N, C-alpha and C positions, 0 to 999 in steps of 0.2 A: 541280394546284391546289395552291399553298402555303395554309397556315393562315393567318387572321388573326394579327397579334400581340399583339393583346391581346383574351383575350375574359372574359366576366364572368359568373359565373353564382352570384349570390349563395344562400347559406343562410340561411333566416329572413328578415329584413326589409330590404329594402336600403335601407340608410340615405341611400344618394346621391339617389335618388328621394325620399324623406321629407324631405331637405333644400329639394330644388330645388324642392319642391310647396309647401312651408312656405314658403319667399321669394317666389313668384308670389302664393298666395292671401293670405298677410299683406299684401301691397302691394295686391293686389286689393279685397280687404274692409278692409283696415284704415284707408285713407285715407278712405272713407264714413262710416265708425264713428268716428274722432277726429273729424272733422267734424260729424258729427250730435251725439256726446256733448260736443262745443266750444258747439254752438249749445244745445242743451237743457238744460246743467246751468247756463247764465247766468253763468258764470266771466268775470271780466273779464281778457281779454288783453294789458294796453297796450303791450305790447314785445316784440319779436320772440323775445328771449330766453326771455319767458312763455311764449308760444306753441311754441316748441323745446321747453321742458322739458315744458308738456303733453302735446305729440305723442308725446315718449319716452315718459311715464307710462302713456297710455293704450296706445301702441301697444306696449309690452312686455307689455301685459295679452293685447292681442287676439295678437301673436305666440305666448304663451306658452300661450293656447287651442288655436292653430291648427295649433302643433305637435303637442298630446295628440292631437289630433282625426286628424291626417293619418297618426302613428304608430299609432292605434288600427284605423285604416281600414285600413293595411298589414298588423299583425297579422293580421286579420280576414279578409283576403285571400290571405294564403300559403297 
């Protein structure tokens, strides 16, 4: 039986898993968080440009927190 062409045995944190998990969790958690923050803050978002800018700003914070949490989880589990 031939060996598989590609094998993967990471030493330490598997950054591919961290990036994929961060991406999925940022979408799943981030969309409701952005919507709740927009509703709770009372900010007026009259144009699509203003809405997009608001979503990017809040989403960046959500992504950063998610990435750090996923990386911390991966470090603890190794």
